[in-house]
C-alpha positions as CSV (number, residue, x, y, z in Angstrom):
1,V,14.6,12.4,22.0
2,K,12.8,11.7,24.5
3,P,11.5,7.5,24.2
4,Y,8.1,7.3,24.1
5,A,7.5,10.8,23.5
6,R,3.9,11.6,21.8
7,W,3.9,13.4,17.9
8,K,2.3,16.8,18.3
9,L,0.3,16.7,14.2
10,V,2.1,20.1,13.0
11,T,-0.6,20.1,9.7
12,K,-2.0,18.3,7.2
13,L,-0.3,17.6,3.6
14,P,-0.1,19.3,1.1
15,A,1.7,22.0,3.6
16,R,4.9,23.5,3.9
17,V,6.5,22.6,7.6
18,K,9.5,25.1,9.3
19,V,11.1,22.7,10.8
20,R,12.2,24.1,14.5
21,P,15.8,23.2,15.7
22,G,15.8,20.5,18.4
23,E,12.4,19.3,17.0
24,V,12.1,15.9,15.4
25,Y,9.2,15.3,12.7
26,K,7.0,11.9,11.7
27,L,5.6,12.0,8.2
28,D,2.5,9.4,7.8
29,I,1.2,8.6,4.4
30,M,-2.5,8.5,3.5
31,R,-3.3,4.9,3.3
32,S,-5.1,5.7,0.1
33,A,-2.0,6.3,-1.6
34,K,0.0,5.4,-4.7
35,D,3.0,6.1,-6.4
36,A,2.2,9.7,-7.9
37,N,0.7,10.7,-4.0
38,V,4.4,9.9,-2.8
39,Q,6.6,12.2,-5.3
40,G,6.9,15.5,-3.0
41,L,9.8,12.4,-0.4
42,A,12.4,13.5,-2.7
43,G,11.7,16.9,-2.0
44,L,12.4,15.6,2.0
45,V,16.0,14.2,0.9
46,G,18.4,15.2,3.3
47,V,15.3,16.7,6.5
48,D,17.9,16.0,9.2
49,A,14.9,16.2,11.1
50,L,12.4,13.5,9.8
51,H,12.8,10.7,11.7
52,E,9.7,8.7,11.5
53,L,7.7,7.4,8.0
54,D,5.4,5.9,8.6
55,L,3.6,3.8,5.3
56,T,0.8,1.4,7.1
57,G,-1.4,0.5,4.7
58,C,0.0,1.8,1.7
59,K,-1.1,-0.6,-0.6
60,R,-0.7,0.7,-3.5
61,L,2.5,1.7,-3.9
62,T,4.8,-0.1,-6.5
63,A,8.7,-1.0,-6.0
64,D,8.8,2.5,-7.5
65,G,7.1,4.3,-4.5
66,F,8.9,2.5,-1.9
67,A,12.5,3.1,-3.9
68,L,11.3,7.1,-3.3
69,A,11.1,6.1,0.4
70,A,14.5,4.4,0.5
71,K,16.0,8.0,-0.1
72,L,15.0,9.3,3.0
73,T,18.4,8.3,4.1
74,Q,17.8,10.0,7.6
75,V,15.1,8.4,8.6
76,R,15.6,6.3,11.8
77,T,12.0,4.6,11.9
78,L,10.0,3.4,9.4
79,V,7.0,1.7,9.4
80,L,5.5,-0.5,6.4
81,S,2.3,-2.4,8.0
82,E,0.4,-3.7,5.8
83,C,1.7,-2.7,2.4
84,A,2.9,-4.5,0.0
85,V,6.6,-4.8,0.5
86,S,7.9,-7.8,-1.0
87,D,11.3,-9.6,0.4
88,D,13.3,-7.5,-2.8
89,T,11.7,-4.7,-1.2
90,L,13.9,-4.6,1.8
91,K,17.5,-4.4,-0.1
92,L,16.4,-0.5,-0.8
93,F,16.0,0.6,3.3
94,A,18.6,-1.3,3.7
95,K,20.7,0.8,2.7
96,I,19.2,3.7,5.3
97,P,22.2,3.8,7.2
98,Q,19.8,5.6,10.4
99,L,17.6,3.0,10.1
100,E,17.6,1.5,14.1
101,T,13.5,0.4,13.5
102,L,11.5,-1.1,10.8
103,V,8.3,-3.0,11.5
104,L,6.9,-5.7,9.2
105,E,3.7,-6.4,10.6
106,L,1.3,-8.2,8.5
107,T,3.0,-8.1,5.5
108,V,4.8,-11.3,3.3
109,V,7.9,-10.6,4.1
110,T,9.9,-13.8,3.9
111,D,13.9,-15.1,5.9
112,D,14.7,-14.0,2.5
113,G,13.4,-11.2,2.2
114,L,15.2,-9.8,5.4
115,A,18.8,-11.4,4.9
116,H,18.9,-8.2,2.8
117,L,18.5,-6.8,6.2
118,R,21.9,-7.9,7.8
119,S,24.1,-4.9,7.0
120,L,21.3,-2.6,9.5
121,R,23.6,-1.4,12.5
122,T,21.7,-3.7,16.0
């Protein structure tokens, strides 16, 4: 993956996407999404080409919705800016072995929550 490469829109969901060899994918979830709207994430578990998940502004997601997102253990970049993510929610994401970048801008996460992420590689 080229650093700072631009993402190209493949489709808008709901849709089927054929994963092409050598390509990586980013999934942006709409700000208005609720837990019921992200149930489809379960179908993306194991899709190694999914490198980034962007949940920016998903203030309606609860711990259940975040738990679904945390099952995407192949994700390398996770954006949780402006989400209702808590210190306890970060425990879920500390179990993503490939996670390299976690964006937490404009959240209420404290140092206690960040302590859950110590197990992640630097």
